N, C-alpha and C positions, 0 to 999 in steps of 0.2 A: 513572565515565565520564559525560561530558556528551553526552546523546543528544537529537537533534531528530527528532520524528515529524511529518513534513510532510503537510499536507492531511488531517488527522485531527481530526474534531470528536467522534467517539465516545469518544475517550480510552482505548480498549481496549489498544492497544499501549503507550501511555505508562504506563498503570497497571501493566502487566506489568513494565516496566523500573523504575518507582518501587518496586515490591515487592521488587526485588533491590537496592535501595539506590542506584540511579543518580540523577543529576541529570537527569531526563527532562523534556522540554518538548514540548508539542504546539502545532501552529499550523494554523489554518484561517481561512477568511473568515467562518465561522459560529462562534457561541460553543461552548464545550465542553459536552457533554451531561451529564457527571457532576459538574461543578463542582470538579474536582481542581485542585491548584495548578499553576502554570506553563503555563497555556494562553494563547497569543498569538493574538488575533483580528486578523489582518492578512495581507497577501500574504507568503508565506514567503520570497520573494526578498530581502526586507529583512533577513532573519535568517541567510542562508546563510554569511556571512563572520564569524560571531560566535564562532569557536573551538570548534566542535563536534568531538567524537571520532567520532561516528557520526550518520548521518542515515538514517532509514527513511521512504521517500516513497510516498504513496498518491495520485498525481495523478488528477484526474477522467478517466474513460475515455469520456466522452460522445462525443467526436469521434474516438476511436481504436479502439474495440473492434469486432471483426468482427460482433457482434450488431447493430450499426448500419450495416453496410456498404452496405445499399441506399440510404442517405441521403448517402453520402460525396460523390457528384457535386454535391450541392446545398450542401455546406458545406466547400468546399476551403480557404477562408480560415481558418475556425475550426480545421480540422485542422492547417494549417501553424502556426498560433499554438500549438496544443496540443503539437505536435512540438518547437517551439522551447522551450517550457516544460520538456519532458522533458529536452532537452539541457542546459538551464540547471541542472536538478537533478543530472543525472549528472556534469556537469563542475564542480560546486561544489567549493570548496577544503576538502574533507572527505575524510579518508583512507579511511573505511569508509562505503559507501553501499549501500543496498538500495532498489530501486525496484520497486514492485508494480503490475501492471496485468493485465487479462485478455488473452487472445490477440487480437492486433490488428495495426495498421500499424506499431507500434514495431519489430516483428520484421523487417519488410521495409524500412522507411525509415531506421532507425538501426542496429540490430543484433539478432541472435537473443537470446532470454533465456538466462541461464546455467542456469536451472532452471524446471521447471513442477511445481507442487505441487497437491495436492487436499486438501480438508478431511478426507476419510476417512483420510488418513495421520496426522492429528493429533487423532483422537478424535471427529470429527463425521461421522455417517453420511450424507454428502451429496457430490455432485459439483459442482465449480466449478473448472475448470482456471484456475490463477492463475500468471502468469509472474513470475519474479524476475530482475532485472538486478542483478548484484552487482559491487562494487568493494571489494577488500580484505577481503571476508567469504567464509566457506565456504558451500557449499550446505547447506540445512537437511536434517537427518536426520529421517525420520519417527519420531514418538514413540509413537503409539498407533493402529495400523491397525485399523479397524473395518469391520464389514459394514453392510448396510442402505443402500447407496449410491443415494440418490434425488436427482433434479435439482430440489429444492425451490426453490432460488434462481431457476433458469431459468423455472420455472412460476409464479412469483409473479403474482397477478392485479394489474391496474392499481389504483393507489391514490395518494393524495397523497404518501405516504412511500416508495413503491416504490424509487426511485433510491437513497435513503439506506439503506434496508433491504438492498438488493442489494449495496451497496458495503461494508457493515460487515465488519470483520475477525473471523474466528472466533477465539474465546478460545484454543483449543488451538494455533493458529498463532502468536498473539501470545506465548503462553507459551514456545513453542519458540524463537521469535526471541530473547526475552529470556534464556532459559537458555543457548542455544548461542552466541549472539553476545556475551554478557557475558564469555565466556572468551577472546575474541579480542583 
């Protein structure tokens, strides 16, 4: 299967699909962190019409997440542009699409998510409500429900890499995506 992982520089999800033998590609404005093959450093919109079987999209949540709601009034233009980008991803000519983002304005401005998952459902003892908007894909089934549910991501102290660290996909979720959506 030809898989596009959009807005992913960590290459975690792409790696999970590569391990299952897929022709997986990642795309981000930043270079790939792992140096794996098939990373495109460009605007993903340039690749959306290249015959993908599936796209898994991780668009930036900076102007969309409820955690930044107190600043929404000061960044209306940025939020409109971010929502337009979300629509471009969801309406891409790809039969199977998953779009991931935290709880935010996508739910009220575009549509409610199809599913909300937590890292603790996939082997990571943490909380981080993550919404999935799905097209042509089933909901993810939890693979390893664990205890020790702490809000480590929410409580991360300020740092130069905080935004990148907070947005990194948990390996258990990436593996569930590759295992469960490979069969579709």
